[in-house]
C-alpha positions as CSV (number, residue, x, y, z in Angstrom):
1,M,61.4,24.6,-45.6
2,N,58.2,26.7,-45.3
3,R,56.3,24.1,-47.3
4,L,57.5,21.3,-44.9
5,K,56.5,23.3,-41.9
6,S,53.1,24.0,-43.4
7,R,52.7,20.2,-44.1
8,V,53.6,19.3,-40.5
9,S,51.1,21.9,-39.2
10,L,48.4,20.4,-41.3
11,I,49.1,16.9,-40.2
12,A,49.2,18.1,-36.5
13,L,45.9,19.9,-37.0
14,A,44.3,16.8,-38.6
15,L,45.5,14.6,-35.7
16,V,44.1,17.1,-33.2
17,L,40.7,17.0,-35.0
18,V,40.7,13.2,-35.2
19,F,41.6,12.9,-31.5
20,S,38.9,15.4,-30.6
21,M,36.4,13.4,-32.6
22,F,37.2,10.2,-30.8
23,T,37.4,12.0,-27.4
24,G,34.0,13.6,-28.1
25,C,32.5,10.2,-29.1
26,S,33.9,8.6,-26.0
27,S,32.6,11.3,-23.9
28,K,29.1,11.0,-25.4
29,N,29.2,7.2,-25.0
30,N,30.2,7.6,-21.4
31,T,27.5,10.1,-20.8
32,A,24.9,7.8,-22.5
33,Q,26.2,4.9,-20.4
34,Q,26.0,6.8,-17.2
35,S,22.5,8.0,-17.9
36,T,21.1,4.5,-18.1
37,T,21.3,4.1,-14.3
38,N,20.8,6.2,-11.2
39,T,21.8,5.5,-7.6
40,V,19.1,6.3,-5.1
41,T,18.9,6.0,-1.3
42,D,15.9,4.1,-0.1
43,D,14.0,4.5,3.2
44,A,16.3,1.8,4.8
45,G,19.3,4.0,4.0
46,R,20.5,1.5,1.4
47,K,22.1,2.9,-1.8
48,V,20.7,1.1,-4.8
49,T,21.6,1.4,-8.4
50,I,18.4,1.4,-10.6
51,P,17.6,1.9,-14.2
52,S,17.0,5.5,-15.2
53,K,13.8,4.5,-17.1
54,I,11.6,2.0,-15.4
55,D,8.9,0.3,-17.5
56,K,7.8,-2.4,-15.0
57,V,7.9,-2.9,-11.3
58,Y,7.1,-5.7,-8.9
59,Y,6.6,-5.7,-5.1
60,T,7.2,-7.9,-2.1
61,S,3.6,-7.6,-0.8
62,P,0.1,-6.5,-1.7
63,I,0.8,-3.2,0.0
64,G,3.1,-2.1,-2.8
65,N,0.9,-3.8,-5.4
66,I,-2.1,-1.6,-4.5
67,M,0.1,1.5,-4.4
68,V,1.3,0.9,-7.9
69,Y,-2.1,-0.2,-9.2
70,C,-3.6,3.1,-7.9
71,L,-0.7,5.2,-9.1
72,A,0.6,3.7,-12.4
73,P,-1.2,0.4,-13.3
74,D,0.5,0.2,-16.6
75,K,3.8,-0.3,-14.8
76,M,2.6,-3.4,-13.0
77,A,4.6,-6.6,-13.9
78,G,2.0,-8.8,-12.3
79,W,-0.2,-9.2,-9.2
80,A,1.0,-10.0,-5.7
81,L,-2.5,-10.8,-4.6
82,K,-5.1,-12.9,-6.4
83,I,-8.0,-11.0,-8.0
84,T,-11.1,-13.2,-7.8
85,D,-14.1,-13.1,-10.2
86,K,-16.1,-11.2,-7.6
87,E,-13.4,-8.6,-7.3
88,K,-12.8,-8.1,-11.0
89,K,-15.9,-5.9,-11.2
90,Y,-14.0,-3.3,-9.1
91,V,-10.7,-3.6,-11.0
92,D,-10.0,-2.1,-14.4
93,E,-10.5,-4.9,-17.0
94,K,-7.3,-4.0,-18.7
95,Y,-5.3,-5.6,-15.8
96,W,-7.3,-8.7,-15.1
97,D,-5.0,-11.0,-17.0
98,L,-1.7,-9.9,-15.5
99,P,0.0,-12.9,-14.0
100,Y,-0.2,-13.7,-10.3
101,L,3.4,-13.9,-9.1
102,G,2.8,-14.1,-5.4
103,S,4.4,-12.0,-2.7
104,G,8.1,-11.5,-3.4
105,S,9.0,-11.9,0.3
106,S,7.1,-15.1,1.0
107,K,7.2,-18.8,0.1
108,D,4.5,-18.4,-2.5
109,A,6.6,-16.1,-4.6
110,D,7.1,-17.2,-8.2
111,N,10.7,-16.1,-8.5
112,E,11.1,-17.5,-12.0
113,G,8.0,-15.6,-13.1
114,I,9.2,-12.4,-11.5
115,I,12.5,-12.7,-13.2
116,K,10.8,-13.5,-16.5
117,A,8.6,-10.4,-16.2
118,K,11.8,-8.3,-16.1
119,P,10.8,-5.5,-13.6
120,G,13.2,-2.7,-13.4
121,V,12.9,-2.7,-9.6
122,I,11.2,-4.6,-6.8
123,L,9.5,-2.5,-4.1
124,Y,9.9,-3.8,-0.6
125,I,7.0,-2.1,1.2
126,G,5.6,-3.4,4.4
127,P,4.1,-2.2,7.7
128,D,7.2,-3.0,9.8
129,S,10.2,-0.8,10.5
130,V,12.1,0.0,7.3
131,T,15.4,0.6,9.2
132,S,15.5,-2.8,11.0
133,E,18.3,-5.1,10.3
134,A,15.8,-7.8,9.4
135,T,14.3,-5.6,6.7
136,K,17.7,-4.6,5.2
137,T,18.9,-8.2,5.3
138,A,15.8,-9.5,3.6
139,A,16.0,-6.8,0.9
140,D,19.7,-7.4,0.2
141,K,19.1,-11.2,0.0
142,M,16.3,-10.8,-2.4
143,Q,18.3,-8.4,-4.6
144,E,21.2,-10.9,-4.7
145,Q,18.9,-13.8,-5.4
146,L,16.9,-12.3,-8.2
147,K,19.5,-10.0,-9.6
148,I,17.0,-7.2,-9.6
149,P,17.3,-3.9,-7.6
150,V,15.2,-3.9,-4.5
151,L,14.0,-0.6,-2.9
152,V,12.8,-0.5,0.7
153,L,10.0,2.1,1.1
154,D,7.9,3.1,4.1
155,G,4.4,1.7,4.1
156,K,3.1,3.4,7.2
157,I,0.1,5.6,6.7
158,K,1.7,8.6,8.2
159,N,4.4,8.5,5.5
160,T,2.0,8.1,2.6
161,K,2.9,11.5,1.0
162,K,6.6,10.8,1.0
163,T,6.2,7.3,-0.5
164,L,3.8,8.4,-3.2
165,I,6.0,11.3,-4.2
166,F,9.0,9.0,-4.4
167,L,7.0,6.5,-6.5
168,G,5.7,9.2,-8.7
169,N,9.3,10.3,-9.5
170,L,10.4,6.7,-9.9
171,L,7.7,5.8,-12.3
172,D,7.5,9.1,-14.1
173,V,3.9,9.9,-13.0
174,E,4.6,12.9,-10.8
175,D,1.3,14.6,-11.5
176,R,-0.7,11.5,-10.7
177,A,1.1,11.1,-7.5
178,K,0.3,14.7,-6.5
179,E,-3.4,14.1,-7.3
180,L,-3.5,11.1,-4.9
181,V,-1.5,12.9,-2.3
182,T,-3.9,15.7,-2.3
183,Y,-6.8,13.3,-1.7
184,C,-5.0,11.5,1.1
185,N,-3.8,14.6,2.9
186,K,-7.2,16.3,2.7
187,T,-8.9,13.1,4.1
188,M,-6.4,12.7,6.9
189,N,-6.5,16.3,8.0
190,D,-10.3,16.5,7.8
191,V,-10.7,13.3,9.9
192,V,-8.1,14.3,12.5
193,E,-9.5,17.8,12.9
194,K,-13.1,16.6,13.3
195,T,-12.4,13.8,15.7
196,K,-9.6,15.2,17.9
197,A,-11.9,17.0,20.3
198,I,-14.2,14.1,21.0
199,P,-14.7,13.8,24.8
200,D,-13.4,10.7,26.5
201,K,-16.9,9.7,27.5
202,E,-18.0,9.7,23.9
203,K,-15.1,7.7,22.5
204,V,-16.2,4.4,21.0
205,R,-14.6,1.2,22.4
206,V,-13.8,-1.1,19.5
207,Y,-12.7,-4.7,19.1
208,Y,-11.2,-5.7,15.7
209,A,-12.1,-9.3,15.1
210,E,-9.8,-11.2,12.7
211,G,-9.9,-14.8,11.5
212,P,-12.6,-17.4,11.1
213,D,-13.5,-17.4,14.9
214,G,-12.9,-13.7,15.5
215,L,-10.4,-14.4,18.2
216,A,-7.4,-12.8,16.6
217,T,-6.8,-9.1,16.8
218,E,-4.4,-6.2,16.9
219,G,-3.2,-4.2,20.0
220,K,-3.1,-0.5,20.2
221,G,-0.3,0.9,18.1
222,S,-0.3,-2.0,15.6
223,P,-0.1,-0.8,12.0
224,H,-2.9,-3.2,11.2
225,A,-5.3,-1.2,13.5
226,A,-3.9,2.3,12.8
227,L,-7.2,3.7,11.7
228,L,-8.7,3.3,15.2
229,D,-5.9,5.5,16.6
230,I,-6.3,8.1,13.9
231,V,-10.1,8.5,14.4
232,N,-9.8,8.7,18.1
233,A,-11.5,5.4,18.9
234,V,-10.5,3.2,21.8
235,N,-8.9,-0.1,20.8
236,V,-10.0,-2.4,23.6
237,A,-7.3,-5.0,22.9
238,N,-4.9,-4.4,25.7
239,I,-2.2,-6.7,24.4
240,E,1.3,-6.6,23.2
241,V,1.6,-5.5,19.6
242,K,2.8,-8.4,17.4
243,G,5.2,-7.6,14.6
244,G,5.0,-8.9,11.0
245,K,1.6,-10.0,10.0
246,G,0.2,-9.4,13.5
247,M,-3.0,-11.3,14.4
248,S,-2.5,-11.9,18.1
249,E,-4.6,-14.7,19.5
250,V,-7.0,-13.9,22.3
251,S,-9.7,-15.8,24.2
252,I,-13.4,-15.2,24.2
253,E,-13.1,-14.5,27.9
254,Q,-10.8,-11.6,27.2
255,V,-13.2,-10.2,24.6
256,L,-16.1,-10.6,27.1
257,N,-14.0,-8.7,29.7
258,W,-13.2,-5.9,27.3
259,N,-16.9,-5.7,26.4
260,P,-16.6,-3.5,23.3
261,D,-19.2,-1.1,22.1
262,V,-18.5,-1.9,18.4
263,I,-17.0,-4.9,16.7
264,L,-15.4,-4.7,13.3
265,S,-15.1,-8.1,11.6
266,W,-14.0,-9.7,8.4
267,G,-16.9,-10.9,6.4
268,T,-17.7,-14.6,6.3
269,A,-17.0,-14.8,2.6
270,R,-13.5,-13.5,3.3
271,G,-12.9,-16.2,5.9
272,G,-14.0,-14.0,8.8
273,A,-16.3,-14.4,11.8
274,Y,-19.1,-11.8,11.0
275,D,-21.9,-14.4,10.9
276,K,-20.5,-16.4,13.8
277,I,-20.3,-13.4,16.1
278,L,-23.9,-12.5,15.4
279,S,-25.2,-16.1,16.0
280,S,-22.9,-17.7,18.5
281,P,-24.1,-17.9,22.2
282,E,-20.5,-17.1,23.2
283,W,-20.7,-13.6,21.9
284,K,-24.3,-12.7,22.7
285,N,-23.6,-10.9,26.0
286,I,-21.1,-8.4,24.6
287,N,-22.5,-4.9,24.3
288,A,-21.7,-4.6,20.6
289,V,-23.7,-7.8,19.8
290,K,-26.6,-6.9,22.1
291,N,-26.9,-3.4,20.5
292,N,-26.5,-4.6,16.9
293,K,-23.2,-2.8,16.4
294,V,-21.2,-5.6,14.8
295,Y,-20.1,-4.4,11.3
296,E,-18.5,-6.2,8.4
297,V,-15.5,-4.3,7.0
298,P,-16.0,-3.7,3.3
299,N,-13.5,-5.8,1.4
300,V,-13.8,-5.7,-2.4
301,P,-11.5,-5.4,-4.2
302,F,-9.3,-4.4,-1.2
303,N,-10.2,-4.2,2.5
304,W,-11.1,-0.7,3.7
305,F,-9.5,-1.1,7.1
306,D,-6.5,-3.5,6.9
307,R,-4.9,-6.4,5.1
308,P,-3.3,-5.1,3.2
309,P,-2.7,-1.8,5.0
310,S,-2.2,0.3,1.9
311,L,-4.0,3.2,0.1
312,N,-7.3,1.3,0.4
313,R,-7.4,2.5,4.0
314,Y,-8.1,6.1,3.0
315,L,-11.7,5.2,2.1
316,G,-11.9,3.4,5.5
317,L,-10.7,6.6,7.0
318,K,-13.9,8.2,5.9
319,W,-16.1,5.2,6.7
320,L,-15.0,4.7,10.3
321,P,-15.6,8.1,11.7
322,A,-18.9,8.4,9.8
323,L,-19.9,5.1,11.3
324,M,-18.8,5.8,14.9
325,Y,-19.1,9.6,15.2
326,P,-21.9,10.7,13.0
327,N,-22.5,13.8,15.0
328,Y,-18.9,14.9,14.4
329,Y,-18.2,13.6,10.9
330,K,-20.9,13.6,8.3
331,V,-20.3,12.3,4.7
332,D,-22.4,10.7,2.0
333,M,-20.8,7.2,1.9
334,V,-22.3,6.2,-1.4
335,K,-20.8,9.3,-3.1
336,E,-17.5,8.9,-1.2
337,T,-17.3,5.3,-2.3
338,K,-18.0,6.1,-6.0
339,D,-15.5,8.9,-6.0
340,F,-12.7,6.9,-4.3
341,Y,-13.1,3.9,-6.7
342,N,-13.0,6.2,-9.7
343,L,-9.9,8.0,-8.5
344,F,-7.9,5.2,-7.1
345,Y,-9.2,2.0,-8.7
346,H,-10.0,3.3,-12.2
347,V,-13.6,2.1,-12.3
348,N,-17.0,3.8,-12.4
349,L,-19.6,2.5,-9.9
350,T,-23.3,3.0,-9.8
351,D,-25.2,3.9,-6.6
352,E,-26.3,0.3,-6.4
353,D,-22.7,-0.9,-6.7
354,A,-21.6,1.4,-3.8
355,K,-24.6,0.3,-1.7
356,A,-23.7,-3.4,-2.2
357,L,-20.1,-2.7,-1.0
358,L,-21.5,-1.0,2.1
359,K,-23.9,-3.8,3.0
360,N,-23.5,-4.9,6.6
361,S,-21.1,-2.0,7.3
362,G,-23.6,0.3,9.0
363,F,-24.8,2.3,5.9
């Protein structure tokens, strides 16, 4: 009888051990399975399930593309903007041959190419409101269509720190994100501090000339002209702010009436009106033209002022006040250009390279 009891006890113990082994394995498997994904809340308030480890990302616009290139270029699945032969000199050669896949939110998007590239997430970063129903609907639609998680993040310059820190955590480059945040914060604080007390009578009145004839622009408050507000300049375009890509059409009569002190223009090679403004009789009676204060916005590899309104603007945030308020804000633009391109764009420039970029820009 005692022997039988002993046998039963041993069998029961064995069953417990076997059950525990299976339970343990199941628990480990569940834990492993759970750890492969995370659920995050994006800036639009959407809860999105994403992979725990993200090797590649894509973006709906050049805004996100530039952020990822500056922050973690090895994570780029491709380019959302075309890199020309002229621009390649200012982009790390390692990334020249990544495929151009277009902007994920536009008609030129190569959806098949994006899917084939297998990004872990797509970043929906634009200048417009992240909480608008249009933004949420577009992100949801893209996510459903491509079967890839889509995260809406804020692209506004005032939220740069928040977005960079989020991306640093997402892409496992926290220290790099902190390095870029330090530069951006220092630049912003320095510019704001040195230009905030400029008297009204000394504030420069500026017209931002877009397009091949210079007769498209951005009203005060537009994300595409945000730098003018930050440096305490006066945006003369007294017009309603247009959403999306902006570029409100105006007439030469309006520009003549506004009579700006300074004109910032796209370069002719970029499809802008810089040469036309300097040579056309229509523009000759405007103060900026008469006083030789028409400036080409540096544009290679990415525009310093706008289009796309991404991290590239932080060098413009040094250039603009140095250009317009030299008595209040003094910097060596050749040195600043070299430092920025090294830190953000992963390239080393000579003094001659920097001076070439600054040609026609007032330096």
